[in-house]
C-alpha positions in Angstrom: 2.7 11.7 3.1 1.8 8.7 0.2 5.3 9.6 -2.1 3.8 8.9 -5.8 5.4 7.4 -8.7 4.8 7.8 -12.1 5.8 6.2 -15.6 4.5 5.5 -19.0 3.2 1.8 -17.3 2.4 2.6 -13.9 1.4 4.3 -10.5 3.4 3.3 -7.6 1.7 4.7 -4.1 4.5 4.4 -1.6 2.9 4.2 2.0 5.2 5.4 5.4 5.0 2.9 8.3 2.5 5.0 9.9 0.1 5.5 6.9 0.5 1.7 6.4 -0.5 1.2 10.1 -3.7 3.5 9.6 -4.7 2.2 6.4 -4.3 -1.5 7.2 -2.7 -1.9 3.9 1.0 -1.9 1.9 2.0 0.0 -0.7 0.1 0.0 -3.9 0.9 -0.5 -7.7 -1.9 0.0 -10.4 -0.8 -0.5 -14.1 -1.6 2.4 -16.5 -3.9 0.6 -18.4 -6.3 0.3 -15.1 -6.3 4.2 -14.8 -8.9 6.2 -16.5 -8.1 9.8 -15.2 -7.2 11.8 -12.3 -9.0 15.0 -10.3 -8.7 17.3 -7.2 -11.5 16.4 -4.7 -13.4 19.5 -3.3 -13.7 20.1 0.4 -15.5 17.8 2.7 -14.9 14.9 -0.1 -15.1 12.4 2.6 -18.9 12.6 3.5 -19.6 9.8 1.1 -17.2 7.2 1.4 -19.7 4.4 2.6 -18.1 1.8 5.4 -14.6 1.7 6.8 -13.4 -2.1 6.3 -10.8 -1.7 7.6 -9.1 1.7 8.6 -9.0 4.6 10.3 -11.3 7.3 10.2 -11.6 10.4 12.1 -13.1 12.7 9.3 -11.2 16.3 8.7 -8.3 14.9 10.7 -7.3 11.2 9.4 -9.1 8.7 7.1 -7.3 5.6 6.0 -8.1 2.4 4.7 -10.4 0.9 2.5 -14.0 1.9 1.9 -16.6 0.3 0.5 -20.3 1.4 -1.2 -22.6 -0.3 -2.9 -19.8 -1.2 -6.4 -17.6 1.8 -5.2 -14.4 0.7 -3.6 -11.8 3.2 -2.7 -8.5 3.2 -1.1 -8.1 6.5 0.9 -4.7 7.8 2.3 -5.5 11.4 3.2 -4.7 13.3 6.3 -5.6 17.2 7.8 -3.6 19.4 5.7 -3.2 17.6 2.6 -5.0 17.8 -0.5 -7.0 15.2 -1.9 -6.1 14.0 -5.0 -8.6 11.2 -6.7 -6.7 8.7 -9.2 -10.1 6.7 -11.3 -9.5 3.3 -11.9 -10.9 0.3 -14.0 -10.7 -3.5 -14.3 -8.7 -2.9 -10.6 -9.1 -4.4 -6.8 -10.5 -0.7 -6.3 -12.4 1.5 -8.2 -10.8 4.8 -7.2 -7.5 5.8 -4.9 -8.2 8.9 -2.7 -4.6 10.1 -2.1 -3.5 13.2 0.1 -0.9 15.0 -1.4 0.7 18.7 -1.1 -0.3 19.6 -4.8 -3.1 17.7 -6.0 -3.8 20.4 -9.3 -0.4 19.3 -10.8 -0.8 15.8 -9.5 -4.0 14.9 -11.4 -2.8 17.1 -14.7 0.5 14.7 -14.5 -1.4 11.5 -14.2 -3.9 12.9 -17.0 -0.6 13.7 -19.6 0.4 10.6 -18.9 -2.7 8.8 -19.9 -2.9 11.2 -22.8 0.5 10.2 -24.3 -0.6 6.1 -24.1 
């Protein structure tokens, strides 16, 4: 499961070695100014991700990597048993991050509270 760390200036997403291999990507760091909000995704959220370039995908089991569809570019790192947290971005390489966490509701509230405090 990716490890999230938030501060008033940035959000860091630290991936394990296996997650880095599956996603073909390293750790991420997003400035707080580039975050527009966070939300919990409903079940079967992966149905409209688009084209995986590159990454690993077995829907409902593991989804990791970069997904593109029209103007949407998402970084995803999620495994079965985790809740999907979506972090919406602006002016960044990705338009959103979808991260698997244990308590997505708490993380969404925490990220949104940091944004409100900025």
